[in-house]
mmCIF file of the C-alpha atoms, coordinates in Angstrom:
data_MODEL
# 
_entry.id   MODEL 
# 
loop_
_atom_site.group_PDB 
_atom_site.id 
_atom_site.type_symbol 
_atom_site.label_atom_id 
_atom_site.label_alt_id 
_atom_site.label_comp_id 
_atom_site.label_asym_id 
_atom_site.label_entity_id 
_atom_site.label_seq_id 
_atom_site.pdbx_PDB_ins_code 
_atom_site.Cartn_x 
_atom_site.Cartn_y 
_atom_site.Cartn_z 
_atom_site.occupancy 
_atom_site.B_iso_or_equiv 
_atom_site.pdbx_formal_charge 
_atom_site.auth_seq_id 
_atom_site.auth_comp_id 
_atom_site.auth_asym_id 
_atom_site.auth_atom_id 
_atom_site.pdbx_PDB_model_num 
ATOM 1   C CA . MET A 1 1   ? -31.119 -33.372 37.651 1.00 0.00 ? 1   MET A CA 1 
ATOM 2   C CA . MET A 1 2   ? -32.817 -32.087 40.794 1.00 0.00 ? 2   MET A CA 1 
ATOM 3   C CA . ASN A 1 3   ? -36.483 -32.700 41.476 1.00 0.00 ? 3   ASN A CA 1 
ATOM 4   C CA . THR A 1 4   ? -39.053 -30.047 40.621 1.00 0.00 ? 4   THR A CA 1 
ATOM 5   C CA . GLU A 1 5   ? -39.656 -28.833 44.176 1.00 0.00 ? 5   GLU A CA 1 
ATOM 6   C CA . ALA A 1 6   ? -35.910 -28.466 44.781 1.00 0.00 ? 6   ALA A CA 1 
ATOM 7   C CA . ALA A 1 7   ? -35.444 -26.642 41.448 1.00 0.00 ? 7   ALA A CA 1 
ATOM 8   C CA . VAL A 1 8   ? -38.186 -24.141 42.216 1.00 0.00 ? 8   VAL A CA 1 
ATOM 9   C CA . SER A 1 9   ? -36.892 -23.614 45.750 1.00 0.00 ? 9   SER A CA 1 
ATOM 10  C CA . ALA A 1 10  ? -33.393 -22.992 44.343 1.00 0.00 ? 10  ALA A CA 1 
ATOM 11  C CA . TYR A 1 11  ? -34.909 -20.572 41.791 1.00 0.00 ? 11  TYR A CA 1 
ATOM 12  C CA . TRP A 1 12  ? -36.496 -18.379 44.503 1.00 0.00 ? 12  TRP A CA 1 
ATOM 13  C CA . THR A 1 13  ? -33.408 -18.574 46.725 1.00 0.00 ? 13  THR A CA 1 
ATOM 14  C CA . ALA A 1 14  ? -31.158 -17.462 43.849 1.00 0.00 ? 14  ALA A CA 1 
ATOM 15  C CA . LEU A 1 15  ? -33.543 -14.684 42.804 1.00 0.00 ? 15  LEU A CA 1 
ATOM 16  C CA . GLU A 1 16  ? -33.796 -13.283 46.339 1.00 0.00 ? 16  GLU A CA 1 
ATOM 17  C CA . ALA A 1 17  ? -29.991 -13.442 46.728 1.00 0.00 ? 17  ALA A CA 1 
ATOM 18  C CA . ARG A 1 18  ? -29.439 -11.839 43.300 1.00 0.00 ? 18  ARG A CA 1 
ATOM 19  C CA . ASP A 1 19  ? -27.229 -14.836 42.573 1.00 0.00 ? 19  ASP A CA 1 
ATOM 20  C CA . TRP A 1 20  ? -27.417 -14.497 38.807 1.00 0.00 ? 20  TRP A CA 1 
ATOM 21  C CA . ASP A 1 21  ? -24.998 -17.320 38.025 1.00 0.00 ? 21  ASP A CA 1 
ATOM 22  C CA . THR A 1 22  ? -26.999 -19.841 40.032 1.00 0.00 ? 22  THR A CA 1 
ATOM 23  C CA . LEU A 1 23  ? -30.262 -18.563 38.600 1.00 0.00 ? 23  LEU A CA 1 
ATOM 24  C CA . ALA A 1 24  ? -28.888 -18.852 35.053 1.00 0.00 ? 24  ALA A CA 1 
ATOM 25  C CA . GLY A 1 25  ? -27.992 -22.477 35.730 1.00 0.00 ? 25  GLY A CA 1 
ATOM 26  C CA . LEU A 1 26  ? -31.598 -23.252 36.645 1.00 0.00 ? 26  LEU A CA 1 
ATOM 27  C CA . LEU A 1 27  ? -33.091 -21.815 33.444 1.00 0.00 ? 27  LEU A CA 1 
ATOM 28  C CA . ALA A 1 28  ? -33.482 -23.380 30.018 1.00 0.00 ? 28  ALA A CA 1 
ATOM 29  C CA . ASP A 1 29  ? -31.863 -21.356 27.219 1.00 0.00 ? 29  ASP A CA 1 
ATOM 30  C CA . ASP A 1 30  ? -35.290 -20.659 25.749 1.00 0.00 ? 30  ASP A CA 1 
ATOM 31  C CA . VAL A 1 31  ? -37.139 -20.002 29.022 1.00 0.00 ? 31  VAL A CA 1 
ATOM 32  C CA . VAL A 1 32  ? -40.386 -18.059 28.575 1.00 0.00 ? 32  VAL A CA 1 
ATOM 33  C CA . TYR A 1 33  ? -41.708 -15.760 31.314 1.00 0.00 ? 33  TYR A CA 1 
ATOM 34  C CA . HIS A 1 34  ? -45.355 -14.669 31.012 1.00 0.00 ? 34  HIS A CA 1 
ATOM 35  C CA . MET A 1 35  ? -46.904 -11.733 32.906 1.00 0.00 ? 35  MET A CA 1 
ATOM 36  C CA . PRO A 1 36  ? -50.638 -11.738 32.073 1.00 0.00 ? 36  PRO A CA 1 
ATOM 37  C CA . GLN A 1 37  ? -51.416 -8.531  34.000 1.00 0.00 ? 37  GLN A CA 1 
ATOM 38  C CA . THR A 1 38  ? -49.134 -6.436  31.799 1.00 0.00 ? 38  THR A CA 1 
ATOM 39  C CA . ARG A 1 39  ? -49.501 -8.661  28.735 1.00 0.00 ? 39  ARG A CA 1 
ATOM 40  C CA . GLU A 1 40  ? -45.709 -9.056  28.538 1.00 0.00 ? 40  GLU A CA 1 
ATOM 41  C CA . ARG A 1 41  ? -43.617 -12.065 27.628 1.00 0.00 ? 41  ARG A CA 1 
ATOM 42  C CA . ILE A 1 42  ? -39.869 -12.367 28.037 1.00 0.00 ? 42  ILE A CA 1 
ATOM 43  C CA . VAL A 1 43  ? -38.131 -15.035 25.971 1.00 0.00 ? 43  VAL A CA 1 
ATOM 44  C CA . GLY A 1 44  ? -34.665 -16.413 26.610 1.00 0.00 ? 44  GLY A CA 1 
ATOM 45  C CA . ARG A 1 45  ? -32.347 -16.830 29.579 1.00 0.00 ? 45  ARG A CA 1 
ATOM 46  C CA . GLU A 1 46  ? -30.319 -13.657 28.975 1.00 0.00 ? 46  GLU A CA 1 
ATOM 47  C CA . SER A 1 47  ? -33.402 -11.429 28.641 1.00 0.00 ? 47  SER A CA 1 
ATOM 48  C CA . PHE A 1 48  ? -34.970 -12.949 31.746 1.00 0.00 ? 48  PHE A CA 1 
ATOM 49  C CA . LEU A 1 49  ? -31.794 -12.407 33.758 1.00 0.00 ? 49  LEU A CA 1 
ATOM 50  C CA . ARG A 1 50  ? -31.497 -8.794  32.544 1.00 0.00 ? 50  ARG A CA 1 
ATOM 51  C CA . PHE A 1 51  ? -35.148 -8.155  33.384 1.00 0.00 ? 51  PHE A CA 1 
ATOM 52  C CA . ASN A 1 52  ? -34.506 -9.160  36.992 1.00 0.00 ? 52  ASN A CA 1 
ATOM 53  C CA . GLN A 1 53  ? -31.110 -7.458  37.213 1.00 0.00 ? 53  GLN A CA 1 
ATOM 54  C CA . GLU A 1 54  ? -32.532 -4.178  35.899 1.00 0.00 ? 54  GLU A CA 1 
ATOM 55  C CA . TYR A 1 55  ? -35.804 -4.188  37.847 1.00 0.00 ? 55  TYR A CA 1 
ATOM 56  C CA . PRO A 1 56  ? -35.879 -0.885  39.745 1.00 0.00 ? 56  PRO A CA 1 
ATOM 57  C CA . GLY A 1 57  ? -35.839 -0.521  43.489 1.00 0.00 ? 57  GLY A CA 1 
ATOM 58  C CA . ASP A 1 58  ? -35.090 -2.761  46.408 1.00 0.00 ? 58  ASP A CA 1 
ATOM 59  C CA . TRP A 1 59  ? -37.354 -5.815  46.351 1.00 0.00 ? 59  TRP A CA 1 
ATOM 60  C CA . HIS A 1 60  ? -37.357 -8.956  48.475 1.00 0.00 ? 60  HIS A CA 1 
ATOM 61  C CA . LEU A 1 61  ? -39.127 -12.253 48.046 1.00 0.00 ? 61  LEU A CA 1 
ATOM 62  C CA . ALA A 1 62  ? -40.460 -14.792 50.530 1.00 0.00 ? 62  ALA A CA 1 
ATOM 63  C CA . VAL A 1 63  ? -42.053 -18.100 49.599 1.00 0.00 ? 63  VAL A CA 1 
ATOM 64  C CA . THR A 1 64  ? -45.284 -18.817 51.458 1.00 0.00 ? 64  THR A CA 1 
ATOM 65  C CA . ARG A 1 65  ? -46.120 -22.110 49.775 1.00 0.00 ? 65  ARG A CA 1 
ATOM 66  C CA . ALA A 1 66  ? -44.786 -24.337 47.022 1.00 0.00 ? 66  ALA A CA 1 
ATOM 67  C CA . VAL A 1 67  ? -46.282 -27.466 45.509 1.00 0.00 ? 67  VAL A CA 1 
ATOM 68  C CA . ALA A 1 68  ? -44.880 -29.679 42.776 1.00 0.00 ? 68  ALA A CA 1 
ATOM 69  C CA . SER A 1 69  ? -45.991 -32.654 40.748 1.00 0.00 ? 69  SER A CA 1 
ATOM 70  C CA . GLY A 1 70  ? -43.947 -34.197 37.983 1.00 0.00 ? 70  GLY A CA 1 
ATOM 71  C CA . ARG A 1 71  ? -42.356 -31.381 35.988 1.00 0.00 ? 71  ARG A CA 1 
ATOM 72  C CA . HIS A 1 72  ? -44.844 -28.745 37.189 1.00 0.00 ? 72  HIS A CA 1 
ATOM 73  C CA . ALA A 1 73  ? -44.869 -26.510 40.253 1.00 0.00 ? 73  ALA A CA 1 
ATOM 74  C CA . ALA A 1 74  ? -46.839 -23.627 41.692 1.00 0.00 ? 74  ALA A CA 1 
ATOM 75  C CA . THR A 1 75  ? -45.705 -21.138 44.312 1.00 0.00 ? 75  THR A CA 1 
ATOM 76  C CA . TRP A 1 76  ? -47.287 -18.398 46.363 1.00 0.00 ? 76  TRP A CA 1 
ATOM 77  C CA . ILE A 1 77  ? -44.794 -15.678 47.204 1.00 0.00 ? 77  ILE A CA 1 
ATOM 78  C CA . THR A 1 78  ? -44.824 -12.281 48.824 1.00 0.00 ? 78  THR A CA 1 
ATOM 79  C CA . CYS A 1 79  ? -42.737 -9.515  47.328 1.00 0.00 ? 79  CYS A CA 1 
ATOM 80  C CA . ALA A 1 80  ? -41.776 -6.622  49.593 1.00 0.00 ? 80  ALA A CA 1 
ATOM 81  C CA . TYR A 1 81  ? -41.536 -3.665  47.211 1.00 0.00 ? 81  TYR A CA 1 
ATOM 82  C CA . ARG A 1 82  ? -41.784 0.084   47.821 1.00 0.00 ? 82  ARG A CA 1 
ATOM 83  C CA . GLY A 1 83  ? -43.375 -0.352  51.234 1.00 0.00 ? 83  GLY A CA 1 
ATOM 84  C CA . GLU A 1 84  ? -45.978 -2.856  50.062 1.00 0.00 ? 84  GLU A CA 1 
ATOM 85  C CA . GLN A 1 85  ? -46.360 -6.597  50.551 1.00 0.00 ? 85  GLN A CA 1 
ATOM 86  C CA . LEU A 1 86  ? -47.451 -7.897  47.150 1.00 0.00 ? 86  LEU A CA 1 
ATOM 87  C CA . PRO A 1 87  ? -48.632 -11.482 46.787 1.00 0.00 ? 87  PRO A CA 1 
ATOM 88  C CA . ALA A 1 88  ? -47.978 -13.373 43.572 1.00 0.00 ? 88  ALA A CA 1 
ATOM 89  C CA . THR A 1 89  ? -48.683 -16.826 42.243 1.00 0.00 ? 89  THR A CA 1 
ATOM 90  C CA . SER A 1 90  ? -46.206 -18.428 39.876 1.00 0.00 ? 90  SER A CA 1 
ATOM 91  C CA . PHE A 1 91  ? -46.591 -21.555 37.767 1.00 0.00 ? 91  PHE A CA 1 
ATOM 92  C CA . PHE A 1 92  ? -43.493 -23.383 36.552 1.00 0.00 ? 92  PHE A CA 1 
ATOM 93  C CA . ASP A 1 93  ? -42.901 -25.990 33.854 1.00 0.00 ? 93  ASP A CA 1 
ATOM 94  C CA . LEU A 1 94  ? -39.554 -27.757 33.741 1.00 0.00 ? 94  LEU A CA 1 
ATOM 95  C CA . ASP A 1 95  ? -37.998 -29.425 30.719 1.00 0.00 ? 95  ASP A CA 1 
ATOM 96  C CA . ASP A 1 96  ? -36.662 -32.992 30.509 1.00 0.00 ? 96  ASP A CA 1 
ATOM 97  C CA . ALA A 1 97  ? -33.321 -31.863 31.977 1.00 0.00 ? 97  ALA A CA 1 
ATOM 98  C CA . GLY A 1 98  ? -35.035 -30.330 35.039 1.00 0.00 ? 98  GLY A CA 1 
ATOM 99  C CA . LEU A 1 99  ? -34.463 -26.726 33.920 1.00 0.00 ? 99  LEU A CA 1 
ATOM 100 C CA . VAL A 1 100 ? -37.153 -24.068 34.221 1.00 0.00 ? 100 VAL A CA 1 
ATOM 101 C CA . ARG A 1 101 ? -38.677 -23.827 30.733 1.00 0.00 ? 101 ARG A CA 1 
ATOM 102 C CA . GLU A 1 102 ? -41.762 -21.671 31.383 1.00 0.00 ? 102 GLU A CA 1 
ATOM 103 C CA . ILE A 1 103 ? -43.037 -19.380 34.135 1.00 0.00 ? 103 ILE A CA 1 
ATOM 104 C CA . THR A 1 104 ? -46.418 -17.711 34.279 1.00 0.00 ? 104 THR A CA 1 
ATOM 105 C CA . GLU A 1 105 ? -46.694 -15.204 37.096 1.00 0.00 ? 105 GLU A CA 1 
ATOM 106 C CA . PHE A 1 106 ? -49.861 -13.553 38.383 1.00 0.00 ? 106 PHE A CA 1 
ATOM 107 C CA . TRP A 1 107 ? -49.654 -10.369 40.450 1.00 0.00 ? 107 TRP A CA 1 
ATOM 108 C CA . PRO A 1 108 ? -52.519 -8.746  42.402 1.00 0.00 ? 108 PRO A CA 1 
ATOM 109 C CA . ALA A 1 109 ? -53.985 -6.514  39.697 1.00 0.00 ? 109 ALA A CA 1 
ATOM 110 C CA . ALA A 1 110 ? -53.516 -5.581  36.065 1.00 0.00 ? 110 ALA A CA 1 
ATOM 111 C CA . TYR A 1 111 ? -51.239 -2.607  35.462 1.00 0.00 ? 111 TYR A CA 1 
ATOM 112 C CA . GLU A 1 112 ? -49.287 -0.937  32.725 1.00 0.00 ? 112 GLU A CA 1 
ATOM 113 C CA . PRO A 1 113 ? -45.632 -1.940  32.777 1.00 0.00 ? 113 PRO A CA 1 
ATOM 114 C CA . PRO A 1 114 ? -43.171 0.638   34.027 1.00 0.00 ? 114 PRO A CA 1 
ATOM 115 C CA . PRO A 1 115 ? -41.025 2.290   31.354 1.00 0.00 ? 115 PRO A CA 1 
ATOM 116 C CA . GLY A 1 116 ? -37.531 1.062   30.649 1.00 0.00 ? 116 GLY A CA 1 
ATOM 117 C CA . ARG A 1 117 ? -37.982 -2.605  29.868 1.00 0.00 ? 117 ARG A CA 1 
ATOM 118 C CA . GLU A 1 118 ? -39.307 -2.384  26.323 1.00 0.00 ? 118 GLU A CA 1 
ATOM 119 C CA . HIS A 1 119 ? -36.007 -3.793  25.069 1.00 0.00 ? 119 HIS A CA 1 
ATOM 120 C CA . LEU A 1 120 ? -36.627 -7.015  26.996 1.00 0.00 ? 120 LEU A CA 1 
ATOM 121 C CA . ALA A 1 121 ? -40.359 -7.713  26.708 1.00 0.00 ? 121 ALA A CA 1 
ATOM 122 C CA . GLU A 1 122 ? -42.838 -7.936  23.892 1.00 0.00 ? 122 GLU A CA 1 
ATOM 123 C CA . ARG A 1 123 ? -46.438 -6.827  24.542 1.00 0.00 ? 123 ARG A CA 1 
ATOM 124 C CA . TYR A 1 124 ? -49.338 -9.082  23.639 1.00 0.00 ? 124 TYR A CA 1 
# 
């Protein structure tokens, strides 16, 4: 079991590299991903992986800051997407095995989700 800071660092490295096998190994089977701005929630490792694999366009992530305490972490990232630099804050909870169990991610402003991911996310 890796420590929380290392797990979250590995998460962002795998996501940026589109290394889906490594990313899958960092996630709990029942991982839950919350996006408050769009009121969407994605439940389960396979749905979360598909969400990221199918996200349109060429995006890149850079971690500005990460902090961790116990099984919790928070990160500030910048996502380069469609000519913009979009900041986001992500909060992570890890399970007893050190796998990412829950992510809540805040983006700059509320927006309606783009079409095409209804099969992966439920609206709330």
